[in-house]
PQR file with spaces between the fields and no chain letter, atoms N, CA, C, O and H, PARSE charges and radii, in Angstrom:
ATOM       1  N    UNK     1     138.943  103.902   75.322 -0.4000 1.5000
ATOM       2  CA   UNK     1     137.589  104.050   75.832 -0.0000 2.0000
ATOM       3  C    UNK     1     136.766  102.804   75.529  0.5500 1.7000
ATOM       4  O    UNK     1     136.097  102.280   76.420 -0.5500 1.4000
ATOM       5  N    UNK     2     136.802  102.329   74.310 -0.4000 1.5000
ATOM       6  CA   UNK     2     136.041  101.153   73.917 -0.0000 2.0000
ATOM       7  C    UNK     2     136.467   99.935   74.726  0.5500 1.7000
ATOM       8  O    UNK     2     135.639   99.083   75.049 -0.5500 1.4000
ATOM       9  H    UNK     2     137.346  102.755   73.586  0.4000 1.0000
ATOM      10  N    UNK     3     137.758   99.847   75.057 -0.4000 1.5000
ATOM      11  CA   UNK     3     138.266   98.742   75.855 -0.0000 2.0000
ATOM      12  C    UNK     3     137.629   98.743   77.245  0.5500 1.7000
ATOM      13  O    UNK     3     137.281   97.685   77.768 -0.5500 1.4000
ATOM      14  H    UNK     3     138.431  100.539   74.794  0.4000 1.0000
ATOM      15  N    UNK     4     137.478   99.913   77.839 -0.4000 1.5000
ATOM      16  CA   UNK     4     136.847  100.028   79.158 -0.0000 2.0000
ATOM      17  C    UNK     4     135.386   99.581   79.108  0.5500 1.7000
ATOM      18  O    UNK     4     134.902   98.921   80.027 -0.5500 1.4000
ATOM      19  H    UNK     4     137.761  100.773   77.414  0.4000 1.0000
ATOM      20  N    UNK     5     134.695   99.940   78.043 -0.4000 1.5000
ATOM      21  CA   UNK     5     133.300   99.528   77.888 -0.0000 2.0000
ATOM      22  C    UNK     5     133.201   98.012   77.766  0.5500 1.7000
ATOM      23  O    UNK     5     132.319   97.396   78.365 -0.5500 1.4000
ATOM      24  H    UNK     5     135.088  100.476   77.296  0.4000 1.0000
ATOM      25  N    UNK     6     134.092   97.418   77.003 -0.4000 1.5000
ATOM      26  CA   UNK     6     134.096   95.964   76.868 -0.0000 2.0000
ATOM      27  C    UNK     6     134.418   95.283   78.195  0.5500 1.7000
ATOM      28  O    UNK     6     133.841   94.243   78.515 -0.5500 1.4000
ATOM      29  H    UNK     6     134.809   97.918   76.517  0.4000 1.0000
ATOM      30  N    UNK     7     135.329   95.859   78.962 -0.4000 1.5000
ATOM      31  CA   UNK     7     135.640   95.322   80.290 -0.0000 2.0000
ATOM      32  C    UNK     7     134.408   95.386   81.192  0.5500 1.7000
ATOM      33  O    UNK     7     134.120   94.444   81.931 -0.5500 1.4000
ATOM      34  H    UNK     7     135.797   96.703   78.702  0.4000 1.0000
ATOM      35  N    UNK     8     133.687   96.502   81.125 -0.4000 1.5000
ATOM      36  CA   UNK     8     132.473   96.648   81.924 -0.0000 2.0000
ATOM      37  C    UNK     8     131.435   95.606   81.528  0.5500 1.7000
ATOM      38  O    UNK     8     130.819   94.978   82.389 -0.5500 1.4000
ATOM      39  H    UNK     8     133.920   97.267   80.525  0.4000 1.0000
ATOM      40  N    UNK     9     131.243   95.421   80.225 -0.4000 1.5000
ATOM      41  CA   UNK     9     130.258   94.444   79.747 -0.0000 2.0000
ATOM      42  C    UNK     9     130.594   93.040   80.231  0.5500 1.7000
ATOM      43  O    UNK     9     129.704   92.292   80.636 -0.5500 1.4000
ATOM      44  H    UNK     9     131.743   95.930   79.525  0.4000 1.0000
ATOM      45  N    UNK    10     131.859   92.685   80.191 -0.4000 1.5000
ATOM      46  CA   UNK    10     132.280   91.368   80.683 -0.0000 2.0000
ATOM      47  C    UNK    10     132.087   91.255   82.190  0.5500 1.7000
ATOM      48  O    UNK    10     131.675   90.209   82.691 -0.5500 1.4000
ATOM      49  H    UNK    10     132.581   93.293   79.862  0.4000 1.0000
ATOM      50  N    UNK    11     132.384   92.324   82.904 -0.4000 1.5000
ATOM      51  CA   UNK    11     132.280   92.320   84.362 -0.0000 2.0000
ATOM      52  C    UNK    11     130.825   92.203   84.834  0.5500 1.7000
ATOM      53  O    UNK    11     130.533   91.460   85.770 -0.5500 1.4000
ATOM      54  H    UNK    11     132.719   93.173   82.497  0.4000 1.0000
ATOM      55  N    UNK    12     129.922   92.933   84.186 -0.4000 1.5000
ATOM      56  CA   UNK    12     128.538   93.042   84.653 -0.0000 2.0000
ATOM      57  C    UNK    12     127.689   91.826   84.268  0.5500 1.7000
ATOM      58  O    UNK    12     126.652   91.572   84.880 -0.5500 1.4000
ATOM      59  H    UNK    12     130.160   93.537   83.425  0.4000 1.0000
ATOM      60  N    UNK    13     128.126   91.084   83.264 -0.4000 1.5000
ATOM      61  CA   UNK    13     127.358   89.928   82.794 -0.0000 2.0000
ATOM      62  C    UNK    13     127.125   88.945   83.938  0.5500 1.7000
ATOM      63  O    UNK    13     128.048   88.611   84.680 -0.5500 1.4000
ATOM      64  H    UNK    13     128.969   91.291   82.767  0.4000 1.0000
ATOM      65  N    UNK    14     125.882   88.489   84.072 -0.4000 1.5000
ATOM      66  CA   UNK    14     125.457   87.521   85.092 -0.0000 2.0000
ATOM      67  C    UNK    14     125.532   88.046   86.527  0.5500 1.7000
ATOM      68  O    UNK    14     125.472   87.264   87.475 -0.5500 1.4000
ATOM      69  H    UNK    14     125.132   88.761   83.469  0.4000 1.0000
ATOM      70  N    UNK    15     125.663   89.359   86.691 -0.4000 1.5000
ATOM      71  CA   UNK    15     125.644   89.955   88.028 -0.0000 2.0000
ATOM      72  C    UNK    15     124.198   90.289   88.407  0.5500 1.7000
ATOM      73  O    UNK    15     123.320   90.361   87.547 -0.5500 1.4000
ATOM      74  H    UNK    15     125.712   89.994   85.920  0.4000 1.0000
ATOM      75  N    UNK    16     123.967   90.491   89.698 -0.4000 1.5000
ATOM      76  CA   UNK    16     122.680   90.958   90.196 -0.0000 2.0000
ATOM      77  C    UNK    16     122.781   92.458   90.447  0.5500 1.7000
ATOM      78  O    UNK    16     123.715   92.925   91.098 -0.5500 1.4000
ATOM      79  H    UNK    16     124.680   90.432   90.397  0.4000 1.0000
ATOM      80  N    UNK    17     121.809   93.212   89.923 -0.4000 1.5000
ATOM      81  CA   UNK    17     121.823   94.667   90.039 -0.0000 2.0000
ATOM      82  C    UNK    17     120.444   95.141   90.490  0.5500 1.7000
ATOM      83  O    UNK    17     119.423   94.647   90.009 -0.5500 1.4000
ATOM      84  H    UNK    17     121.049   92.833   89.394  0.4000 1.0000
ATOM      85  N    UNK    18     120.419   96.094   91.409 -0.4000 1.5000
ATOM      86  CA   UNK    18     119.173   96.736   91.826 -0.0000 2.0000
ATOM      87  C    UNK    18     119.118   98.128   91.215  0.5500 1.7000
ATOM      88  O    UNK    18     120.104   98.866   91.236 -0.5500 1.4000
ATOM      89  H    UNK    18     121.248   96.494   91.800  0.4000 1.0000
ATOM      90  N    UNK    19     117.966   98.476   90.677 -0.4000 1.5000
ATOM      91  CA   UNK    19     117.749   99.810   90.111 -0.0000 2.0000
ATOM      92  C    UNK    19     116.659  100.476   90.942  0.5500 1.7000
ATOM      93  O    UNK    19     115.574   99.921   91.119 -0.5500 1.4000
ATOM      94  H    UNK    19     117.166   97.877   90.660  0.4000 1.0000
ATOM      95  N    UNK    20     116.952  101.656   91.445 -0.4000 1.5000
ATOM      96  CA   UNK    20     115.991  102.404   92.254 -0.0000 2.0000
ATOM      97  C    UNK    20     115.302  103.439   91.387  0.5500 1.7000
ATOM      98  O    UNK    20     115.924  104.399   90.932 -0.5500 1.4000
ATOM      99  H    UNK    20     117.833  102.106   91.302  0.4000 1.0000
ATOM     100  N    UNK    21     114.025  103.238   91.164 -0.4000 1.5000
ATOM     101  CA   UNK    21     113.239  104.140   90.329 -0.0000 2.0000
ATOM     102  C    UNK    21     113.077  103.597   88.923  0.5500 1.7000
ATOM     103  O    UNK    21     114.057  103.306   88.237 -0.5500 1.4000
ATOM     104  H    UNK    21     113.519  102.459   91.533  0.4000 1.0000
ATOM     105  N    UNK    22     111.828  103.463   88.505 -0.4000 1.5000
ATOM     106  CA   UNK    22     111.548  102.964   87.155 -0.0000 2.0000
ATOM     107  C    UNK    22     110.930  104.110   86.355  0.5500 1.7000
ATOM     108  O    UNK    22     109.844  103.981   85.791 -0.5500 1.4000
ATOM     109  H    UNK    22     111.032  103.699   89.063  0.4000 1.0000
ATOM     110  N    UNK    23     111.632  105.208   86.321 -0.4000 1.5000
ATOM     111  CA   UNK    23     111.142  106.386   85.616 -0.0000 2.0000
ATOM     112  C    UNK    23     111.710  106.481   84.212  0.5500 1.7000
ATOM     113  O    UNK    23     112.337  105.550   83.707 -0.5500 1.4000
ATOM     114  H    UNK    23     112.515  105.314   86.780  0.4000 1.0000
ATOM     115  N    UNK    24     111.477  107.616   83.603 -0.4000 1.5000
ATOM     116  CA   UNK    24     111.887  107.861   82.220 -0.0000 2.0000
ATOM     117  C    UNK    24     113.380  107.629   82.011  0.5500 1.7000
ATOM     118  O    UNK    24     113.780  107.055   80.997 -0.5500 1.4000
ATOM     119  H    UNK    24     110.967  108.372   84.013  0.4000 1.0000
ATOM     120  N    UNK    25     114.200  108.063   82.947 -0.4000 1.5000
ATOM     121  CA   UNK    25     115.647  107.945   82.756 -0.0000 2.0000
ATOM     122  C    UNK    25     116.177  106.542   83.025  0.5500 1.7000
ATOM     123  O    UNK    25     117.219  106.172   82.484 -0.5500 1.4000
ATOM     124  H    UNK    25     113.876  108.529   83.770  0.4000 1.0000
ATOM     125  N    UNK    26     115.495  105.759   83.839 -0.4000 1.5000
ATOM     126  CA   UNK    26     116.015  104.434   84.162 -0.0000 2.0000
ATOM     127  C    UNK    26     115.505  103.317   83.260  0.5500 1.7000
ATOM     128  O    UNK    26     116.100  102.240   83.236 -0.5500 1.4000
ATOM     129  H    UNK    26     114.648  106.060   84.278  0.4000 1.0000
ATOM     130  N    UNK    27     114.437  103.536   82.526 -0.4000 1.5000
ATOM     131  CA   UNK    27     113.938  102.489   81.629 -0.0000 2.0000
ATOM     132  C    UNK    27     114.983  102.125   80.573  0.5500 1.7000
ATOM     133  O    UNK    27     115.207  100.935   80.353 -0.5500 1.4000
ATOM     134  H    UNK    27     113.954  104.411   82.545  0.4000 1.0000
ATOM     135  N    UNK    28     115.639  103.087   79.904 -0.4000 1.5000
ATOM     136  CA   UNK    28     116.701  102.706   78.959 -0.0000 2.0000
ATOM     137  C    UNK    28     117.861  101.985   79.647  0.5500 1.7000
ATOM     138  O    UNK    28     118.450  101.071   79.071 -0.5500 1.4000
ATOM     139  H    UNK    28     115.457  104.054   80.082  0.4000 1.0000
ATOM     140  N    UNK    29     118.189  102.388   80.868 -0.4000 1.5000
ATOM     141  CA   UNK    29     119.244  101.720   81.624 -0.0000 2.0000
ATOM     142  C    UNK    29     118.865  100.271   81.898  0.5500 1.7000
ATOM     143  O    UNK    29     119.687   99.372   81.719 -0.5500 1.4000
ATOM     144  H    UNK    29     117.710  103.130   81.336  0.4000 1.0000
ATOM     145  N    UNK    30     117.638  100.038   82.328 -0.4000 1.5000
ATOM     146  CA   UNK    30     117.166   98.679   82.608 -0.0000 2.0000
ATOM     147  C    UNK    30     117.221   97.828   81.345  0.5500 1.7000
ATOM     148  O    UNK    30     117.664   96.681   81.387 -0.5500 1.4000
ATOM     149  H    UNK    30     116.971  100.768   82.474  0.4000 1.0000
ATOM     150  N    UNK    31     116.775   98.379   80.232 -0.4000 1.5000
ATOM     151  CA   UNK    31     116.811   97.633   78.963 -0.0000 2.0000
ATOM     152  C    UNK    31     118.248   97.315   78.552  0.5500 1.7000
ATOM     153  O    UNK    31     118.532   96.214   78.081 -0.5500 1.4000
ATOM     154  H    UNK    31     116.415   99.311   80.197  0.4000 1.0000
ATOM     155  N    UNK    32     119.142   98.269   78.728 -0.4000 1.5000
ATOM     156  CA   UNK    32     120.546   98.058   78.366 -0.0000 2.0000
ATOM     157  C    UNK    32     121.175   96.980   79.239  0.5500 1.7000
ATOM     158  O    UNK    32     121.837   96.076   78.730 -0.5500 1.4000
ATOM     159  H    UNK    32     118.910   99.164   79.110  0.4000 1.0000
ATOM     160  N    UNK    33     120.973   97.072   80.541 -0.4000 1.5000
ATOM     161  CA   UNK    33     121.529   96.067   81.441 -0.0000 2.0000
ATOM     162  C    UNK    33     120.958   94.686   81.137  0.5500 1.7000
ATOM     163  O    UNK    33     121.680   93.689   81.175 -0.5500 1.4000
ATOM     164  H    UNK    33     120.435   97.807   80.954  0.4000 1.0000
ATOM     165  N    UNK    34     119.671   94.628   80.837 -0.4000 1.5000
ATOM     166  CA   UNK    34     119.034   93.358   80.486 -0.0000 2.0000
ATOM     167  C    UNK    34     119.679   92.758   79.235  0.5500 1.7000
ATOM     168  O    UNK    34     119.888   91.547   79.155 -0.5500 1.4000
ATOM     169  H    UNK    34     119.085   95.437   80.806  0.4000 1.0000
ATOM     170  N    UNK    35     119.990   93.612   78.268 -0.4000 1.5000
ATOM     171  CA   UNK    35     120.612   93.127   77.026 -0.0000 2.0000
ATOM     172  C    UNK    35     122.012   92.571   77.265  0.5500 1.7000
ATOM     173  O    UNK    35     122.526   91.798   76.457 -0.5500 1.4000
ATOM     174  H    UNK    35     119.820   94.595   78.333  0.4000 1.0000
ATOM     175  N    UNK    36     122.631   92.972   78.387 -0.4000 1.5000
ATOM     176  CA   UNK    36     123.964   92.474   78.733 -0.0000 2.0000
ATOM     177  C    UNK    36     123.907   91.203   79.573  0.5500 1.7000
ATOM     178  O    UNK    36     124.947   90.651   79.931 -0.5500 1.4000
ATOM     179  H    UNK    36     122.214   93.600   79.044  0.4000 1.0000
ATOM     180  N    UNK    37     122.708   90.738   79.888 -0.4000 1.5000
ATOM     181  CA   UNK    37     122.566   89.519   80.667 -0.0000 2.0000
ATOM     182  C    UNK    37     122.610   89.727   82.165  0.5500 1.7000
ATOM     183  O    UNK    37     122.977   88.822   82.914 -0.5500 1.4000
ATOM     184  H    UNK    37     121.863   91.187   79.597  0.4000 1.0000
ATOM     185  N    UNK    38     122.234   90.923   82.605 -0.4000 1.5000
ATOM     186  CA   UNK    38     122.245   91.250   84.027 -0.0000 2.0000
ATOM     187  C    UNK    38     120.927   90.806   84.665  0.5500 1.7000
ATOM     188  O    UNK    38     119.864   90.937   84.058 -0.5500 1.4000
ATOM     189  H    UNK    38     121.936   91.658   81.996  0.4000 1.0000
ATOM     190  N    UNK    39     121.002   90.281   85.892 -0.4000 1.5000
ATOM     191  CA   UNK    39     119.819   89.924   86.679 -0.0000 2.0000
ATOM     192  C    UNK    39     119.378   91.186   87.416  0.5500 1.7000
ATOM     193  O    UNK    39     120.030   91.609   88.371 -0.5500 1.4000
ATOM     194  H    UNK    39     121.866   90.175   86.385  0.4000 1.0000
ATOM     195  N    UNK    40     118.268   91.791   86.972 -0.4000 1.5000
ATOM     196  CA   UNK    40     117.847   93.103   87.459 -0.0000 2.0000
ATOM     197  C    UNK    40     116.638   92.990   88.383  0.5500 1.7000
ATOM     198  O    UNK    40     115.676   92.278   88.096 -0.5500 1.4000
ATOM     199  H    UNK    40     117.739   91.448   86.197  0.4000 1.0000
ATOM     200  N    UNK    41     116.714   93.708   89.495 -0.4000 1.5000
ATOM     201  CA   UNK    41     115.558   93.925   90.359 -0.0000 2.0000
ATOM     202  C    UNK    41     115.340   95.427   90.405  0.5500 1.7000
ATOM     203  O    UNK    41     116.236   96.183   90.779 -0.5500 1.4000
ATOM     204  H    UNK    41     117.495   94.287   89.729  0.4000 1.0000
ATOM     205  N    UNK    42     114.135   95.856   90.020 -0.4000 1.5000
ATOM     206  CA   UNK    42     113.837   97.286   89.981 -0.0000 2.0000
ATOM     207  C    UNK    42     112.821   97.632   91.066  0.5500 1.7000
ATOM     208  O    UNK    42     111.863   96.895   91.299 -0.5500 1.4000
ATOM     209  H    UNK    42     113.407   95.242   89.716  0.4000 1.0000
ATOM     210  N    UNK    43     113.049   98.753   91.716 -0.4000 1.5000
ATOM     211  CA   UNK    43     112.176   99.234   92.780 -0.0000 2.0000
ATOM     212  C    UNK    43     111.646  100.611   92.412  0.5500 1.7000
ATOM     213  O    UNK    43     112.357  101.424   91.822 -0.5500 1.4000
ATOM     214  H    UNK    43     113.827   99.351   91.526  0.4000 1.0000
ATOM     215  N    UNK    44     110.385  100.867   92.767 -0.4000 1.5000
ATOM     216  CA   UNK    44     109.809  102.185   92.551 -0.0000 2.0000
ATOM     217  C    UNK    44     108.781  102.450   93.643  0.5500 1.7000
ATOM     218  O    UNK    44     108.144  101.520   94.138 -0.5500 1.4000
ATOM     219  H    UNK    44     109.807  100.206   93.247  0.4000 1.0000
ATOM     220  N    UNK    45     108.619  103.707   94.016 -0.4000 1.5000
ATOM     221  CA   UNK    45     107.658  104.029   95.068 -0.0000 2.0000
ATOM     222  C    UNK    45     106.216  103.973   94.570  0.5500 1.7000
ATOM     223  O    UNK    45     105.291  103.860   95.375 -0.5500 1.4000
ATOM     224  H    UNK    45     109.136  104.462   93.614  0.4000 1.0000
ATOM     225  N    UNK    46     106.013  104.049   93.260 -0.4000 1.5000
ATOM     226  CA   UNK    46     104.666  103.945   92.694 -0.0000 2.0000
ATOM     227  C    UNK    46     104.218  102.489   92.683  0.5500 1.7000
ATOM     228  O    UNK    46     105.035  101.569   92.657 -0.5500 1.4000
ATOM     229  H    UNK    46     106.764  104.140   92.606  0.4000 1.0000
ATOM     230  N    UNK    47     102.925  102.306   92.701 -0.4000 1.5000
ATOM     231  CA   UNK    47     102.423  100.934   92.620 -0.0000 2.0000
ATOM     232  C    UNK    47     102.509  100.440   91.176  0.5500 1.7000
ATOM     233  O    UNK    47     102.646  101.236   90.247 -0.5500 1.4000
ATOM     234  H    UNK    47     102.261  103.054   92.722  0.4000 1.0000
ATOM     235  N    UNK    48     102.430   99.149   91.001 -0.4000 1.5000
ATOM     236  CA   UNK    48     102.617   98.508   89.697 -0.0000 2.0000
ATOM     237  C    UNK    48     101.681   99.080   88.633  0.5500 1.7000
ATOM     238  O    UNK    48     102.093   99.260   87.487 -0.5500 1.4000
ATOM     239  H    UNK    48     102.319   98.503   91.756  0.4000 1.0000
ATOM     240  N    UNK    49     100.432   99.366   88.994 -0.4000 1.5000
ATOM     241  CA   UNK    49      99.453   99.866   88.029 -0.0000 2.0000
ATOM     242  C    UNK    49      99.773  101.270   87.524  0.5500 1.7000
ATOM     243  O    UNK    49      99.315  101.652   86.447 -0.5500 1.4000
ATOM     244  H    UNK    49     100.098   99.219   89.925  0.4000 1.0000
ATOM     245  N    UNK    50     100.549  102.043   88.280 -0.4000 1.5000
ATOM     246  CA   UNK    50     100.897  103.407   87.881 -0.0000 2.0000
ATOM     247  C    UNK    50     102.107  103.472   86.955  0.5500 1.7000
ATOM     248  O    UNK    50     102.379  104.518   86.366 -0.5500 1.4000
ATOM     249  H    UNK    50     100.920  101.733   89.155  0.4000 1.0000
ATOM     250  N    UNK    51     102.830  102.375   86.820 -0.4000 1.5000
ATOM     251  CA   UNK    51     104.026  102.349   85.975 -0.0000 2.0000
ATOM     252  C    UNK    51     103.640  102.064   84.534  0.5500 1.7000
ATOM     253  O    UNK    51     102.714  101.298   84.268 -0.5500 1.4000
ATOM     254  H    UNK    51     102.610  101.525   87.298  0.4000 1.0000
ATOM     255  N    UNK    52     104.346  102.679   83.618 -0.4000 1.5000
ATOM     256  CA   UNK    52     104.163  102.514   82.165 -0.0000 2.0000
ATOM     257  C    UNK    52     102.913  101.765   81.862  0.5500 1.7000
ATOM     258  O    UNK    52     102.600  101.535   80.694 -0.5500 1.4000
ATOM     259  H    UNK    52     105.098  103.302   83.834  0.4000 1.0000
């Protein structure tokens, strides 16, 4: 299992990823992907002022 996680971390590094929704469940995901060196673009239907 740990080997698969390490493979994923190596694979995702320096990739571009889009995240749909910047809600409660996706904020930890965005932070985790960012910590792995992923180029993240996040989209949400709310305007910028309504987010966190």
